[in-house]
C-alpha positions in Angstrom: -32.5 219.1 160.0 -30.7 217.3 162.4 -30.9 213.4 162.4 -32.7 212.2 165.5 -31.0 208.8 165.4 -34.3 207.2 165.1 -35.0 204.0 163.3 -37.8 205.7 161.2 -35.0 207.5 159.4 -33.3 204.4 158.1 -33.9 203.3 154.5 -35.4 199.7 154.1 -32.8 196.8 153.5 -32.6 195.9 150.1 -32.0 192.2 149.9 -30.0 190.8 146.8 -31.6 188.4 144.4 -31.7 184.8 145.4 -28.7 182.8 144.0 -29.9 180.5 141.2 -28.8 176.9 140.8 -27.9 177.7 137.2 -25.5 178.1 135.5 -23.5 175.6 137.2 -19.8 176.0 138.1 -17.4 174.1 135.5 -16.6 171.4 138.0 -20.3 170.3 138.3 -20.6 170.5 134.7 -17.8 168.2 134.1 -19.0 165.8 136.9 -22.6 165.6 135.6 -21.2 165.0 132.1 -18.9 162.2 133.3 -22.0 160.8 135.3 -24.3 161.0 132.2 -21.8 159.3 129.9 -21.2 156.5 132.6 -24.8 156.1 132.7 -25.2 155.8 128.9 -22.3 153.4 128.8 -23.8 151.0 131.4 -27.2 151.2 129.6 -25.6 150.2 126.4 -23.8 147.3 128.0 -27.0 146.0 129.7 -29.0 146.2 126.4 -26.0 144.3 124.5 -26.2 141.6 127.2 -30.0 141.4 127.3 -29.9 141.2 123.5 -27.3 138.4 123.6 -29.3 136.3 126.0 -32.4 136.4 123.9 -31.9 132.7 122.8 -31.8 131.8 126.6 -35.1 133.5 127.3 -36.7 131.7 124.3 -35.3 128.5 125.3 -36.8 128.9 128.9 -40.3 129.8 127.4 -40.1 126.8 125.1 -39.2 124.5 128.1 -42.3 125.8 129.9 -44.5 125.0 126.8 -42.7 121.6 126.1 -45.6 119.2 125.1 -43.5 116.0 124.7 -40.8 114.9 126.9 -38.7 113.5 124.0 -38.3 117.2 122.7 -36.1 118.1 125.8 -32.9 116.8 124.5 -33.4 118.6 121.2 -34.2 121.9 123.1 -30.8 121.5 125.0 -28.9 120.7 121.9 -30.3 123.6 119.9 -29.7 126.1 122.9 -26.1 124.8 123.2 -25.5 125.4 119.4 -27.0 128.9 119.8 -24.5 129.7 122.6 -21.3 127.9 121.8 -19.3 127.1 118.7 -21.0 124.6 116.5 -17.8 122.7 116.0 -17.4 122.2 119.7 -21.0 121.0 120.3 -22.4 119.3 117.4 -20.5 116.1 117.6 -21.1 115.8 121.5 -23.1 112.8 122.6 -23.4 110.4 125.5 -21.0 111.0 128.6 -19.1 113.8 126.7 -22.5 115.7 126.1 -23.4 115.3 129.7 -19.8 116.4 130.8 -20.3 119.6 128.7 -23.6 120.3 130.2 -22.3 120.0 133.8 -19.1 122.0 133.1 -20.7 124.8 131.2 -23.0 125.5 134.0 -21.2 124.5 137.2 -23.4 121.5 137.8 -23.0 117.9 138.5 -26.5 116.4 137.6 -26.0 115.4 134.0 -23.1 113.2 134.5 -25.1 111.3 137.1 -28.8 110.2 136.6 -30.0 113.2 134.7 -27.7 112.2 131.6 -29.0 108.8 131.6 -32.6 109.9 131.5 -31.8 112.5 128.9 -30.5 109.8 126.7 -33.5 107.7 127.4 -35.6 110.6 126.0 -33.4 111.2 123.1 -33.4 107.7 121.9 -37.1 107.0 122.2 -37.4 105.4 125.6 -39.7 107.7 127.5 -40.1 105.3 130.4 -39.4 107.9 133.1 -41.4 108.2 136.3 -43.1 111.7 136.8 -40.5 112.4 139.6 -37.6 111.5 137.3 -39.0 113.7 134.6 -39.5 116.6 137.0 -35.9 116.3 138.3 -34.6 116.2 134.5 -36.9 119.4 133.8 -35.3 121.0 136.8 -31.7 120.2 136.0 -32.4 121.4 132.4 -33.9 124.7 133.5 -31.0 125.2 135.8 -28.6 124.6 132.9 -30.5 127.0 130.6 -30.3 129.8 133.3 -26.7 129.3 134.4 -24.6 128.0 131.3 -21.7 130.3 130.4 -19.2 130.3 127.8 -15.6 129.3 128.8 -13.4 132.2 129.1 
């Protein structure tokens, strides 16, 4: 029987199986392993930083719940003692304490009027106007958020 050259005599085309995504080539395996390890390392560093700043979060919460203005100086001192070496902080008072507060957070509020208001509260003279107290609270909140240890 002779071939007529017709398309009806052709066998159907058999397509190969689709190429799967797995197994990955060794280069991709290495790249994904490095990316995964980097992600784990960053998560670990973030968790350590989050845990190290627990005292800061608690101090900010306590600042919001502050009932008596005269408790504010104590809150700032306790927070500083949690973050810095006791030998560097415990003996500070007056202008040295105000200078420390400003330097550790990059501020200039406590060496000015806020420091005097803080001393008034610390030593039992709560004769601050509501505006002065609000300014002192805002400066304290800023210090609690921004203070950093000297490198």
